[in-house]
N, CA, C, O and CB atoms as a CASP TS submission, in Angstrom:
PFRMAT TS
TARGET T0000
AUTHOR 0000-0000-0000
METHOD Language model
MODEL 1
PARENT N/A
ATOM      1  N   MET     1      91.308 119.397  99.736  1.00  0.00           N
ATOM      2  CA  MET     1      92.358 119.068  98.796  1.00  0.00           C
ATOM      3  C   MET     1      93.489 118.387  99.567  1.00  0.00           C
ATOM      4  O   MET     1      94.064 118.984 100.477  1.00  0.00           O
ATOM      5  CB  MET     1      92.863 120.341  98.045  1.00  0.00           C
ATOM      6  N   ASN     2      93.804 117.175  99.219  1.00  0.00           N
ATOM      7  CA  ASN     2      94.884 116.436  99.850  1.00  0.00           C
ATOM      8  C   ASN     2      96.175 116.776  99.111  1.00  0.00           C
ATOM      9  O   ASN     2      96.388 116.319  97.988  1.00  0.00           O
ATOM     10  CB  ASN     2      94.607 114.893  99.839  1.00  0.00           C
ATOM     11  N   THR     3      97.034 117.573  99.738  1.00  0.00           N
ATOM     12  CA  THR     3      98.230 118.034  99.045  1.00  0.00           C
ATOM     13  C   THR     3      99.490 117.578  99.746  1.00  0.00           C
ATOM     14  O   THR     3      99.547 117.472 100.971  1.00  0.00           O
ATOM     15  CB  THR     3      98.223 119.540  98.929  1.00  0.00           C
ATOM     16  N   GLU     4     100.473 117.318  98.955  1.00  0.00           N
ATOM     17  CA  GLU     4     101.814 117.048  99.440  1.00  0.00           C
ATOM     18  C   GLU     4     102.538 118.376  99.277  1.00  0.00           C
ATOM     19  O   GLU     4     102.597 118.913  98.171  1.00  0.00           O
ATOM     20  CB  GLU     4     102.535 115.844  98.652  1.00  0.00           C
ATOM     21  N   VAL     5     103.084 118.911 100.353  1.00  0.00           N
ATOM     22  CA  VAL     5     103.662 120.252 100.304  1.00  0.00           C
ATOM     23  C   VAL     5     105.147 120.173 100.007  1.00  0.00           C
ATOM     24  O   VAL     5     105.897 119.447 100.660  1.00  0.00           O
ATOM     25  CB  VAL     5     103.420 120.999 101.623  1.00  0.00           C
ATOM     26  N   PHE     6     105.551 120.941  99.005  1.00  0.00           N
ATOM     27  CA  PHE     6     106.956 121.132  98.713  1.00  0.00           C
ATOM     28  C   PHE     6     107.268 122.562  99.087  1.00  0.00           C
ATOM     29  O   PHE     6     106.382 123.416  99.053  1.00  0.00           O
ATOM     30  CB  PHE     6     107.301 120.826  97.207  1.00  0.00           C
ATOM     31  N   ASN     7     108.483 122.836  99.437  1.00  0.00           N
ATOM     32  CA  ASN     7     108.860 124.194  99.786  1.00  0.00           C
ATOM     33  C   ASN     7     109.990 124.663  98.889  1.00  0.00           C
ATOM     34  O   ASN     7     110.887 123.901  98.528  1.00  0.00           O
ATOM     35  CB  ASN     7     109.267 124.285 101.260  1.00  0.00           C
ATOM     36  N   TYR     8     109.921 125.938  98.540  1.00  0.00           N
ATOM     37  CA  TYR     8     110.917 126.572  97.695  1.00  0.00           C
ATOM     38  C   TYR     8     111.509 127.685  98.532  1.00  0.00           C
ATOM     39  O   TYR     8     110.775 128.521  99.059  1.00  0.00           O
ATOM     40  CB  TYR     8     110.304 127.108  96.334  1.00  0.00           C
ATOM     41  N   GLN     9     112.819 127.709  98.662  1.00  0.00           N
ATOM     42  CA  GLN     9     113.435 128.736  99.483  1.00  0.00           C
ATOM     43  C   GLN     9     114.303 129.637  98.625  1.00  0.00           C
ATOM     44  O   GLN     9     115.198 129.179  97.915  1.00  0.00           O
ATOM     45  CB  GLN     9     114.261 128.108 100.608  1.00  0.00           C
ATOM     46  N   LYS    10     114.019 130.931  98.706  1.00  0.00           N
ATOM     47  CA  LYS    10     114.826 131.934  98.027  1.00  0.00           C
ATOM     48  C   LYS    10     115.237 132.941  99.087  1.00  0.00           C
ATOM     49  O   LYS    10     114.403 133.676  99.615  1.00  0.00           O
ATOM     50  CB  LYS    10     114.045 132.620  96.835  1.00  0.00           C
ATOM     51  N   GLY    11     116.496 132.971  99.387  1.00  0.00           N
ATOM     52  CA  GLY    11     116.951 133.828 100.482  1.00  0.00           C
ATOM     53  C   GLY    11     116.382 133.305 101.786  1.00  0.00           C
ATOM     54  O   GLY    11     116.518 132.124 102.104  1.00  0.00           O
ATOM     55  N   ASN    12     115.742 134.193 102.543  1.00  0.00           N
ATOM     56  CA  ASN    12     115.154 133.813 103.822  1.00  0.00           C
ATOM     57  C   ASN    12     113.672 133.506 103.714  1.00  0.00           C
ATOM     58  O   ASN    12     113.018 133.276 104.732  1.00  0.00           O
ATOM     59  CB  ASN    12     115.369 134.905 104.830  1.00  0.00           C
ATOM     60  N   ILE    13     113.125 133.497 102.501  1.00  0.00           N
ATOM     61  CA  ILE    13     111.697 133.284 102.310  1.00  0.00           C
ATOM     62  C   ILE    13     111.439 131.829 101.922  1.00  0.00           C
ATOM     63  O   ILE    13     112.003 131.321 100.952  1.00  0.00           O
ATOM     64  CB  ILE    13     111.140 134.244 101.231  1.00  0.00           C
ATOM     65  N   LEU    14     110.586 131.177 102.689  1.00  0.00           N
ATOM     66  CA  LEU    14     110.191 129.806 102.405  1.00  0.00           C
ATOM     67  C   LEU    14     108.786 129.841 101.834  1.00  0.00           C
ATOM     68  O   LEU    14     107.897 130.461 102.419  1.00  0.00           O
ATOM     69  CB  LEU    14     110.265 128.906 103.683  1.00  0.00           C
ATOM     70  N   GLU    15     108.572 129.188 100.704  1.00  0.00           N
ATOM     71  CA  GLU    15     107.301 129.279 100.004  1.00  0.00           C
ATOM     72  C   GLU    15     106.810 127.906  99.571  1.00  0.00           C
ATOM     73  O   GLU    15     107.609 127.018  99.275  1.00  0.00           O
ATOM     74  CB  GLU    15     107.428 130.193  98.798  1.00  0.00           C
ATOM     75  N   LYS    16     105.486 127.735  99.533  1.00  0.00           N
ATOM     76  CA  LYS    16     104.895 126.476  99.080  1.00  0.00           C
ATOM     77  C   LYS    16     105.041 126.337  97.570  1.00  0.00           C
ATOM     78  O   LYS    16     104.956 127.310  96.822  1.00  0.00           O
ATOM     79  CB  LYS    16     103.411 126.395  99.483  1.00  0.00           C
ATOM     80  N   VAL    17     105.262 125.104  97.150  1.00  0.00           N
ATOM     81  CA  VAL    17     105.271 124.768  95.730  1.00  0.00           C
ATOM     82  C   VAL    17     104.096 123.820  95.504  1.00  0.00           C
ATOM     83  O   VAL    17     103.987 122.777  96.149  1.00  0.00           O
ATOM     84  CB  VAL    17     106.651 124.116  95.281  1.00  0.00           C
ATOM     85  N   LEU    18     103.221 124.202  94.575  1.00  0.00           N
ATOM     86  CA  LEU    18     102.012 123.433  94.296  1.00  0.00           C
ATOM     87  C   LEU    18     102.254 122.400  93.207  1.00  0.00           C
ATOM     88  O   LEU    18     102.947 122.669  92.226  1.00  0.00           O
ATOM     89  CB  LEU    18     100.874 124.361  93.891  1.00  0.00           C
ATOM     90  N   LYS    19     101.679 121.220  93.386  1.00  0.00           N
ATOM     91  CA  LYS    19     101.747 120.200  92.351  1.00  0.00           C
ATOM     92  C   LYS    19     100.752 120.548  91.246  1.00  0.00           C
ATOM     93  O   LYS    19      99.848 121.361  91.440  1.00  0.00           O
ATOM     94  CB  LYS    19     101.458 118.790  92.938  1.00  0.00           C
ATOM     95  N   LYS    20     100.933 119.918  90.087  1.00  0.00           N
ATOM     96  CA  LYS    20     100.086 120.202  88.924  1.00  0.00           C
ATOM     97  C   LYS    20      98.608 119.985  89.235  1.00  0.00           C
ATOM     98  O   LYS    20      97.772 120.803  88.854  1.00  0.00           O
ATOM     99  CB  LYS    20     100.501 119.326  87.743  1.00  0.00           C
ATOM    100  N   LYS    21      98.278 118.899  89.918  1.00  0.00           N
ATOM    101  CA  LYS    21      96.865 118.624  90.207  1.00  0.00           C
ATOM    102  C   LYS    21      96.261 119.719  91.079  1.00  0.00           C
ATOM    103  O   LYS    21      95.076 120.030  90.958  1.00  0.00           O
ATOM    104  CB  LYS    21      96.713 117.260  90.899  1.00  0.00           C
ATOM    105  N   ASP    22      97.074 120.303  91.955  1.00  0.00           N
ATOM    106  CA  ASP    22      96.587 121.389  92.800  1.00  0.00           C
ATOM    107  C   ASP    22      96.400 122.672  91.994  1.00  0.00           C
ATOM    108  O   ASP    22      95.441 123.412  92.213  1.00  0.00           O
ATOM    109  CB  ASP    22      97.554 121.634  93.962  1.00  0.00           C
ATOM    110  N   VAL    23      97.309 122.932  91.070  1.00  0.00           N
ATOM    111  CA  VAL    23      97.186 124.113  90.202  1.00  0.00           C
ATOM    112  C   VAL    23      95.926 123.979  89.342  1.00  0.00           C
ATOM    113  O   VAL    23      95.203 124.956  89.149  1.00  0.00           O
ATOM    114  CB  VAL    23      98.457 124.280  89.296  1.00  0.00           C
ATOM    115  N   ILE    24      95.663 122.788  88.832  1.00  0.00           N
ATOM    116  CA  ILE    24      94.459 122.545  88.040  1.00  0.00           C
ATOM    117  C   ILE    24      93.209 122.787  88.899  1.00  0.00           C
ATOM    118  O   ILE    24      92.256 123.421  88.446  1.00  0.00           O
ATOM    119  CB  ILE    24      94.461 121.096  87.474  1.00  0.00           C
ATOM    120  N   ALA    25      93.216 122.286  90.124  1.00  0.00           N
ATOM    121  CA  ALA    25      92.070 122.456  91.020  1.00  0.00           C
ATOM    122  C   ALA    25      91.862 123.924  91.398  1.00  0.00           C
ATOM    123  O   ALA    25      90.726 124.397  91.442  1.00  0.00           O
ATOM    124  CB  ALA    25      92.260 121.614  92.284  1.00  0.00           C
ATOM    125  N   ILE    26      92.940 124.636  91.668  1.00  0.00           N
ATOM    126  CA  ILE    26      92.849 126.033  92.102  1.00  0.00           C
ATOM    127  C   ILE    26      92.417 126.954  90.966  1.00  0.00           C
ATOM    128  O   ILE    26      91.578 127.832  91.164  1.00  0.00           O
ATOM    129  CB  ILE    26      94.189 126.497  92.659  1.00  0.00           C
ATOM    130  N   THR    27      92.984 126.759  89.779  1.00  0.00           N
ATOM    131  CA  THR    27      92.714 127.673  88.663  1.00  0.00           C
ATOM    132  C   THR    27      91.485 127.280  87.849  1.00  0.00           C
ATOM    133  O   THR    27      90.871 128.132  87.206  1.00  0.00           O
ATOM    134  CB  THR    27      93.915 127.734  87.754  1.00  0.00           C
ATOM    135  N   GLY    28      91.125 126.011  87.871  1.00  0.00           N
ATOM    136  CA  GLY    28      90.031 125.539  87.036  1.00  0.00           C
ATOM    137  C   GLY    28      90.441 125.299  85.594  1.00  0.00           C
ATOM    138  O   GLY    28      89.594 125.002  84.751  1.00  0.00           O
ATOM    139  N   LEU    29      91.728 125.422  85.301  1.00  0.00           N
ATOM    140  CA  LEU    29      92.238 125.193  83.949  1.00  0.00           C
ATOM    141  C   LEU    29      92.544 123.714  83.749  1.00  0.00           C
ATOM    142  O   LEU    29      92.849 122.996  84.701  1.00  0.00           O
ATOM    143  CB  LEU    29      93.499 126.044  83.688  1.00  0.00           C
ATOM    144  N   SER    30      92.460 123.275  82.511  1.00  0.00           N
ATOM    145  CA  SER    30      92.867 121.903  82.197  1.00  0.00           C
ATOM    146  C   SER    30      94.384 121.844  82.062  1.00  0.00           C
ATOM    147  O   SER    30      95.050 122.872  81.945  1.00  0.00           O
ATOM    148  CB  SER    30      92.181 121.401  80.893  1.00  0.00           C
ATOM    149  N   ASN    31      94.913 120.642  82.080  1.00  0.00           N
ATOM    150  CA  ASN    31      96.346 120.439  81.903  1.00  0.00           C
ATOM    151  C   ASN    31      96.824 121.062  80.589  1.00  0.00           C
ATOM    152  O   ASN    31      97.833 121.766  80.560  1.00  0.00           O
ATOM    153  CB  ASN    31      96.683 118.940  81.936  1.00  0.00           C
ATOM    154  N   SER    32      96.097 120.798  79.509  1.00  0.00           N
ATOM    155  CA  SER    32      96.520 121.325  78.203  1.00  0.00           C
ATOM    156  C   SER    32      96.425 122.842  78.153  1.00  0.00           C
ATOM    157  O   SER    32      97.269 123.489  77.534  1.00  0.00           O
ATOM    158  CB  SER    32      95.674 120.720  77.086  1.00  0.00           C
ATOM    159  N   SER    33      95.403 123.427  78.800  1.00  0.00           N
ATOM    160  CA  SER    33      95.283 124.894  78.821  1.00  0.00           C
ATOM    161  C   SER    33      96.453 125.533  79.568  1.00  0.00           C
ATOM    162  O   SER    33      96.974 126.567  79.149  1.00  0.00           O
ATOM    163  CB  SER    33      93.951 125.316  79.474  1.00  0.00           C
ATOM    164  N   ILE    34      96.855 124.922  80.658  1.00  0.00           N
ATOM    165  CA  ILE    34      97.994 125.450  81.411  1.00  0.00           C
ATOM    166  C   ILE    34      99.221 125.530  80.510  1.00  0.00           C
ATOM    167  O   ILE    34      99.897 126.558  80.475  1.00  0.00           O
ATOM    168  CB  ILE    34      98.289 124.568  82.651  1.00  0.00           C
ATOM    169  N   TYR    35      99.514 124.461  79.785  1.00  0.00           N
ATOM    170  CA  TYR    35     100.709 124.453  78.945  1.00  0.00           C
ATOM    171  C   TYR    35     100.576 125.358  77.724  1.00  0.00           C
ATOM    172  O   TYR    35     101.574 125.900  77.249  1.00  0.00           O
ATOM    173  CB  TYR    35     101.012 123.042  78.498  1.00  0.00           C
ATOM    174  N   LEU    36      99.354 125.530  77.209  1.00  0.00           N
ATOM    175  CA  LEU    36      99.146 126.499  76.125  1.00  0.00           C
ATOM    176  C   LEU    36      99.403 127.927  76.619  1.00  0.00           C
ATOM    177  O   LEU    36     100.030 128.727  75.925  1.00  0.00           O
ATOM    178  CB  LEU    36      97.707 126.380  75.560  1.00  0.00           C
ATOM    179  N   TYR    37      98.913 128.236  77.822  1.00  0.00           N
ATOM    180  CA  TYR    37      99.155 129.565  78.405  1.00  0.00           C
ATOM    181  C   TYR    37     100.644 129.773  78.701  1.00  0.00           C
ATOM    182  O   TYR    37     101.164 130.871  78.504  1.00  0.00           O
ATOM    183  CB  TYR    37      98.329 129.743  79.701  1.00  0.00           C
ATOM    184  N   ILE    38     101.323 128.741  79.165  1.00  0.00           N
ATOM    185  CA  ILE    38     102.763 128.861  79.428  1.00  0.00           C
ATOM    186  C   ILE    38     103.494 129.160  78.122  1.00  0.00           C
ATOM    187  O   ILE    38     104.359 130.034  78.076  1.00  0.00           O
ATOM    188  CB  ILE    38     103.323 127.559  80.084  1.00  0.00           C
ATOM    189  N   LYS    39     103.146 128.436  77.071  1.00  0.00           N
ATOM    190  CA  LYS    39     103.785 128.645  75.765  1.00  0.00           C
ATOM    191  C   LYS    39     103.548 130.068  75.261  1.00  0.00           C
ATOM    192  O   LYS    39     104.425 130.666  74.637  1.00  0.00           O
ATOM    193  CB  LYS    39     103.255 127.627  74.738  1.00  0.00           C
ATOM    194  N   ALA    40     102.365 130.604  75.533  1.00  0.00           N
ATOM    195  CA  ALA    40     102.019 131.970  75.117  1.00  0.00           C
ATOM    196  C   ALA    40     102.524 133.015  76.120  1.00  0.00           C
ATOM    197  O   ALA    40     102.258 134.207  75.966  1.00  0.00           O
ATOM    198  CB  ALA    40     100.498 132.101  74.952  1.00  0.00           C
ATOM    199  N   GLU    41     103.251 132.563  77.141  1.00  0.00           N
ATOM    200  CA  GLU    41     103.787 133.418  78.204  1.00  0.00           C
ATOM    201  C   GLU    41     102.688 134.173  78.946  1.00  0.00           C
ATOM    202  O   GLU    41     102.842 135.343  79.298  1.00  0.00           O
ATOM    203  CB  GLU    41     104.783 134.407  77.623  1.00  0.00           C
ATOM    204  N   LYS    42     101.561 133.464  79.179  1.00  0.00           N
ATOM    205  CA  LYS    42     100.426 134.042  79.897  1.00  0.00           C
ATOM    206  C   LYS    42     100.136 133.299  81.201  1.00  0.00           C
ATOM    207  O   LYS    42      99.091 133.503  81.819  1.00  0.00           O
ATOM    208  CB  LYS    42      99.188 134.031  79.011  1.00  0.00           C
ATOM    209  N   PHE    43     101.059 132.445  81.612  1.00  0.00           N
ATOM    210  CA  PHE    43     100.908 131.671  82.841  1.00  0.00           C
ATOM    211  C   PHE    43     102.305 131.417  83.385  1.00  0.00           C
ATOM    212  O   PHE    43     103.247 131.253  82.610  1.00  0.00           O
ATOM    213  CB  PHE    43     100.129 130.320  82.593  1.00  0.00           C
ATOM    214  N   PRO    44     102.456 131.381  84.715  1.00  0.00           N
ATOM    215  CA  PRO    44     103.789 131.148  85.298  1.00  0.00           C
ATOM    216  C   PRO    44     104.407 129.821  84.843  1.00  0.00           C
ATOM    217  O   PRO    44     103.715 128.811  84.709  1.00  0.00           O
ATOM    218  CB  PRO    44     103.700 131.170  86.822  1.00  0.00           C
ATOM    219  N   LYS    45     105.697 129.847  84.614  1.00  0.00           N
ATOM    220  CA  LYS    45     106.419 128.632  84.247  1.00  0.00           C
ATOM    221  C   LYS    45     106.618 127.760  85.483  1.00  0.00           C
ATOM    222  O   LYS    45     106.798 128.274  86.586  1.00  0.00           O
ATOM    223  CB  LYS    45     107.782 128.976  83.596  1.00  0.00           C
ATOM    224  N   PRO    46     106.586 126.447  85.300  1.00  0.00           N
ATOM    225  CA  PRO    46     106.781 125.550  86.442  1.00  0.00           C
ATOM    226  C   PRO    46     108.249 125.454  86.844  1.00  0.00           C
ATOM    227  O   PRO    46     109.156 125.824  86.099  1.00  0.00           O
ATOM    228  CB  PRO    46     106.244 124.161  86.118  1.00  0.00           C
ATOM    229  N   ILE    47     108.435 124.945  88.041  1.00  0.00           N
ATOM    230  CA  ILE    47     109.765 124.641  88.572  1.00  0.00           C
ATOM    231  C   ILE    47     109.957 123.142  88.428  1.00  0.00           C
ATOM    232  O   ILE    47     109.068 122.376  88.798  1.00  0.00           O
ATOM    233  CB  ILE    47     109.927 125.108  90.079  1.00  0.00           C
ATOM    234  N   LYS    48     111.082 122.707  87.906  1.00  0.00           N
ATOM    235  CA  LYS    48     111.365 121.282  87.772  1.00  0.00           C
ATOM    236  C   LYS    48     111.764 120.739  89.145  1.00  0.00           C
ATOM    237  O   LYS    48     112.734 121.197  89.749  1.00  0.00           O
ATOM    238  CB  LYS    48     112.492 121.024  86.712  1.00  0.00           C
ATOM    239  N   LEU    49     111.004 119.761  89.625  1.00  0.00           N
ATOM    240  CA  LEU    49     111.248 119.179  90.946  1.00  0.00           C
ATOM    241  C   LEU    49     111.947 117.834  90.878  1.00  0.00           C
ATOM    242  O   LEU    49     112.522 117.373  91.864  1.00  0.00           O
ATOM    243  CB  LEU    49     109.949 119.029  91.686  1.00  0.00           C
ATOM    244  N   GLY    50     111.897 117.211  89.723  1.00  0.00           N
ATOM    245  CA  GLY    50     112.507 115.903  89.543  1.00  0.00           C
ATOM    246  C   GLY    50     112.447 115.538  88.076  1.00  0.00           C
ATOM    247  O   GLY    50     112.087 116.359  87.233  1.00  0.00           O
ATOM    248  N   ALA    51     112.801 114.307  87.780  1.00  0.00           N
ATOM    249  CA  ALA    51     112.839 113.860  86.387  1.00  0.00           C
ATOM    250  C   ALA    51     111.474 113.972  85.705  1.00  0.00           C
ATOM    251  O   ALA    51     111.392 114.317  84.526  1.00  0.00           O
ATOM    252  CB  ALA    51     113.330 112.423  86.318  1.00  0.00           C
ATOM    253  N   ARG    52     110.403 113.679  86.450  1.00  0.00           N
ATOM    254  CA  ARG    52     109.062 113.708  85.861  1.00  0.00           C
ATOM    255  C   ARG    52     108.060 114.488  86.709  1.00  0.00           C
ATOM    256  O   ARG    52     106.861 114.211  86.677  1.00  0.00           O
ATOM    257  CB  ARG    52     108.560 112.296  85.659  1.00  0.00           C
ATOM    258  N   ARG    53     108.551 115.449  87.456  1.00  0.00           N
ATOM    259  CA  ARG    53     107.664 116.198  88.343  1.00  0.00           C
ATOM    260  C   ARG    53     107.983 117.671  88.275  1.00  0.00           C
ATOM    261  O   ARG    53     109.144 118.078  88.315  1.00  0.00           O
ATOM    262  CB  ARG    53     107.778 115.698  89.785  1.00  0.00           C
ATOM    263  N   VAL    54     106.914 118.478  88.170  1.00  0.00           N
ATOM    264  CA  VAL    54     107.057 119.927  88.201  1.00  0.00           C
ATOM    265  C   VAL    54     106.108 120.498  89.248  1.00  0.00           C
ATOM    266  O   VAL    54     105.181 119.824  89.698  1.00  0.00           O
ATOM    267  CB  VAL    54     106.777 120.546  86.803  1.00  0.00           C
ATOM    268  N   GLY    55     106.349 121.729  89.621  1.00  0.00           N
ATOM    269  CA  GLY    55     105.491 122.423  90.573  1.00  0.00           C
ATOM    270  C   GLY    55     105.498 123.907  90.264  1.00  0.00           C
ATOM    271  O   GLY    55     106.315 124.390  89.479  1.00  0.00           O
ATOM    272  N   TRP    56     104.584 124.617  90.886  1.00  0.00           N
ATOM    273  CA  TRP    56     104.480 126.062  90.692  1.00  0.00           C
ATOM    274  C   TRP    56     104.538 126.744  92.043  1.00  0.00           C
ATOM    275  O   TRP    56     103.980 126.248  93.022  1.00  0.00           O
ATOM    276  CB  TRP    56     103.175 126.438  89.941  1.00  0.00           C
ATOM    277  N   LYS    57     105.220 127.892  92.097  1.00  0.00           N
ATOM    278  CA  LYS    57     105.253 128.668  93.321  1.00  0.00           C
ATOM    279  C   LYS    57     103.846 129.191  93.599  1.00  0.00           C
ATOM    280  O   LYS    57     103.197 129.767  92.726  1.00  0.00           O
ATOM    281  CB  LYS    57     106.279 129.833  93.220  1.00  0.00           C
ATOM    282  N   GLU    58     103.399 128.980  94.817  1.00  0.00           N
ATOM    283  CA  GLU    58     102.044 129.390  95.197  1.00  0.00           C
ATOM    284  C   GLU    58     101.827 130.884  94.965  1.00  0.00           C
ATOM    285  O   GLU    58     100.752 131.290  94.523  1.00  0.00           O
ATOM    286  CB  GLU    58     101.780 129.048  96.666  1.00  0.00           C
ATOM    287  N   SER    59     102.823 131.695  95.254  1.00  0.00           N
ATOM    288  CA  SER    59     102.679 133.148  95.088  1.00  0.00           C
ATOM    289  C   SER    59     102.485 133.538  93.630  1.00  0.00           C
ATOM    290  O   SER    59     101.753 134.484  93.338  1.00  0.00           O
ATOM    291  CB  SER    59     103.899 133.866  95.650  1.00  0.00           C
ATOM    292  N   GLU    60     103.131 132.821  92.707  1.00  0.00           N
ATOM    293  CA  GLU    60     102.969 133.133  91.287  1.00  0.00           C
ATOM    294  C   GLU    60     101.581 132.750  90.786  1.00  0.00           C
ATOM    295  O   GLU    60     101.009 133.447  89.948  1.00  0.00           O
ATOM    296  CB  GLU    60     104.035 132.417  90.463  1.00  0.00           C
ATOM    297  N   ILE    61     101.039 131.648  91.295  1.00  0.00           N
ATOM    298  CA  ILE    61      99.679 131.250  90.917  1.00  0.00           C
ATOM    299  C   ILE    61      98.682 132.248  91.494  1.00  0.00           C
ATOM    300  O   ILE    61      97.732 132.633  90.813  1.00  0.00           O
ATOM    301  CB  ILE    61      99.361 129.807  91.413  1.00  0.00           C
ATOM    302  N   GLN    62      98.884 132.666  92.724  1.00  0.00           N
ATOM    303  CA  GLN    62      97.984 133.648  93.339  1.00  0.00           C
ATOM    304  C   GLN    62      98.042 134.982  92.588  1.00  0.00           C
ATOM    305  O   GLN    62      97.013 135.630  92.393  1.00  0.00           O
ATOM    306  CB  GLN    62      98.349 133.857  94.826  1.00  0.00           C
ATOM    307  N   GLU    63      99.222 135.385  92.176  1.00  0.00           N
ATOM    308  CA  GLU    63      99.367 136.623  91.403  1.00  0.00           C
ATOM    309  C   GLU    63      98.638 136.503  90.061  1.00  0.00           C
ATOM    310  O   GLU    63      97.991 137.458  89.630  1.00  0.00           O
ATOM    311  CB  GLU    63     100.866 136.948  91.174  1.00  0.00           C
ATOM    312  N   TRP    64      98.733 135.353  89.398  1.00  0.00           N
ATOM    313  CA  TRP    64      98.029 135.130  88.135  1.00  0.00           C
ATOM    314  C   TRP    64      96.518 135.241  88.348  1.00  0.00           C
ATOM    315  O   TRP    64      95.818 135.863  87.549  1.00  0.00           O
ATOM    316  CB  TRP    64      98.391 133.743  87.545  1.00  0.00           C
ATOM    317  N   ILE    65      96.021 134.637  89.425  1.00  0.00           N
ATOM    318  CA  ILE    65      94.590 134.709  89.739  1.00  0.00           C
ATOM    319  C   ILE    65      94.184 136.157  90.014  1.00  0.00           C
ATOM    320  O   ILE    65      93.149 136.614  89.529  1.00  0.00           O
ATOM    321  CB  ILE    65      94.250 133.812  90.961  1.00  0.00           C
ATOM    322  N   ASP    66      94.985 136.869  90.778  1.00  0.00           N
ATOM    323  CA  ASP    66      94.695 138.281  91.072  1.00  0.00           C
ATOM    324  C   ASP    66      94.653 139.113  89.796  1.00  0.00           C
ATOM    325  O   ASP    66      93.774 139.958  89.632  1.00  0.00           O
ATOM    326  CB  ASP    66      95.745 138.856  92.036  1.00  0.00           C
ATOM    327  N   ASP    67      95.601 138.875  88.895  1.00  0.00           N
ATOM    328  CA  ASP    67      95.631 139.602  87.618  1.00  0.00           C
ATOM    329  C   ASP    67      94.394 139.296  86.787  1.00  0.00           C
ATOM    330  O   ASP    67      93.802 140.203  86.202  1.00  0.00           O
ATOM    331  CB  ASP    67      96.897 139.245  86.822  1.00  0.00           C
ATOM    332  N   LYS    68      93.998 138.026  86.730  1.00  0.00           N
ATOM    333  CA  LYS    68      92.800 137.642  85.978  1.00  0.00           C
ATOM    334  C   LYS    68      91.549 138.287  86.579  1.00  0.00           C
ATOM    335  O   LYS    68      90.649 138.707  85.852  1.00  0.00           O
ATOM    336  CB  LYS    68      92.647 136.108  85.957  1.00  0.00           C
ATOM    337  N   THR    69      91.501 138.363  87.911  1.00  0.00           N
ATOM    338  CA  THR    69      90.369 138.994  88.578  1.00  0.00           C
ATOM    339  C   THR    69      90.305 140.476  88.230  1.00  0.00           C
ATOM    340  O   THR    69      89.230 141.003  87.945  1.00  0.00           O
ATOM    341  CB  THR    69      90.465 138.806  90.100  1.00  0.00           C
ATOM    342  N   LYS    70      91.440 141.144  88.252  1.00  0.00           N
ATOM    343  CA  LYS    70      91.480 142.569  87.898  1.00  0.00           C
ATOM    344  C   LYS    70      91.048 142.797  86.461  1.00  0.00           C
ATOM    345  O   LYS    70      90.337 143.759  86.173  1.00  0.00           O
ATOM    346  CB  LYS    70      92.883 143.134  88.111  1.00  0.00           C
ATOM    347  N   GLU    71      91.472 141.917  85.548  1.00  0.00           N
ATOM    348  CA  GLU    71      91.091 142.036  84.134  1.00  0.00           C
ATOM    349  C   GLU    71      89.590 141.862  83.941  1.00  0.00           C
ATOM    350  O   GLU    71      88.976 142.572  83.145  1.00  0.00           O
ATOM    351  CB  GLU    71      91.842 141.003  83.293  1.00  0.00           C
ATOM    352  N   SER    72      89.001 140.920  84.668  1.00  0.00           N
ATOM    353  CA  SER    72      87.584 140.615  84.464  1.00  0.00           C
ATOM    354  C   SER    72      86.650 141.512  85.282  1.00  0.00           C
ATOM    355  O   SER    72      85.454 141.589  84.999  1.00  0.00           O
ATOM    356  CB  SER    72      87.324 139.171  84.813  1.00  0.00           C
ATOM    357  N   ARG    73      87.197 142.187  86.295  1.00  0.00           N
ATOM    358  CA  ARG    73      86.384 143.068  87.150  1.00  0.00           C
ATOM    359  C   ARG    73      87.077 144.413  87.353  1.00  0.00           C
ATOM    360  O   ARG    73      87.378 144.774  88.490  1.00  0.00           O
ATOM    361  CB  ARG    73      86.113 142.399  88.519  1.00  0.00           C
ATOM    362  N   PRO    74      87.332 145.142  86.310  1.00  0.00           N
ATOM    363  CA  PRO    74      88.108 146.388  86.450  1.00  0.00           C
ATOM    364  C   PRO    74      87.419 147.441  87.318  1.00  0.00           C
ATOM    365  O   PRO    74      88.097 148.273  87.921  1.00  0.00           O
ATOM    366  CB  PRO    74      88.375 146.974  85.083  1.00  0.00           C
ATOM    367  N   ASP    75      86.091 147.423  87.394  1.00  0.00           N
ATOM    368  CA  ASP    75      85.365 148.439  88.171  1.00  0.00           C
ATOM    369  C   ASP    75      85.361 148.156  89.663  1.00  0.00           C
ATOM    370  O   ASP    75      85.148 149.068  90.462  1.00  0.00           O
ATOM    371  CB  ASP    75      83.943 148.539  87.685  1.00  0.00           C
ATOM    372  N   THR    76      85.595 146.904  90.054  1.00  0.00           N
ATOM    373  CA  THR    76      85.484 146.544  91.469  1.00  0.00           C
ATOM    374  C   THR    76      86.836 146.411  92.158  1.00  0.00           C
ATOM    375  O   THR    76      86.887 146.294  93.383  1.00  0.00           O
ATOM    376  CB  THR    76      84.726 145.254  91.608  1.00  0.00           C
ATOM    377  N   MET    77      87.929 146.427  91.402  1.00  0.00           N
ATOM    378  CA  MET    77      89.244 146.246  92.015  1.00  0.00           C
ATOM    379  C   MET    77      89.922 147.602  92.186  1.00  0.00           C
ATOM    380  O   MET    77      89.711 148.531  91.405  1.00  0.00           O
ATOM    381  CB  MET    77      90.127 145.299  91.161  1.00  0.00           C
ATOM    382  N   GLN    78      90.729 147.683  93.215  1.00  0.00           N
ATOM    383  CA  GLN    78      91.471 148.941  93.452  1.00  0.00           C
ATOM    384  C   GLN    78      92.823 148.874  92.815  1.00  0.00           C
ATOM    385  O   GLN    78      93.595 149.829  92.902  1.00  0.00           O
ATOM    386  CB  GLN    78      91.618 149.229  94.952  1.00  0.00           C
TER
END
């Protein structure tokens, strides 16, 4: 995956911000599905990076994936 890395800093923590194409590649969701889930408050909201660019905090996407894994595999997760 060829990614352009953005960083989001909150306090002393520096974190990667993923572009939309990377979020689509990582989650397997389509662009429209991502926005439907956001509207239903079932997916992390993006961060506005510019006039026509948004990104997502990598940790929030990873947490969403972890939650989905726990939901789909309740017997195998601790």
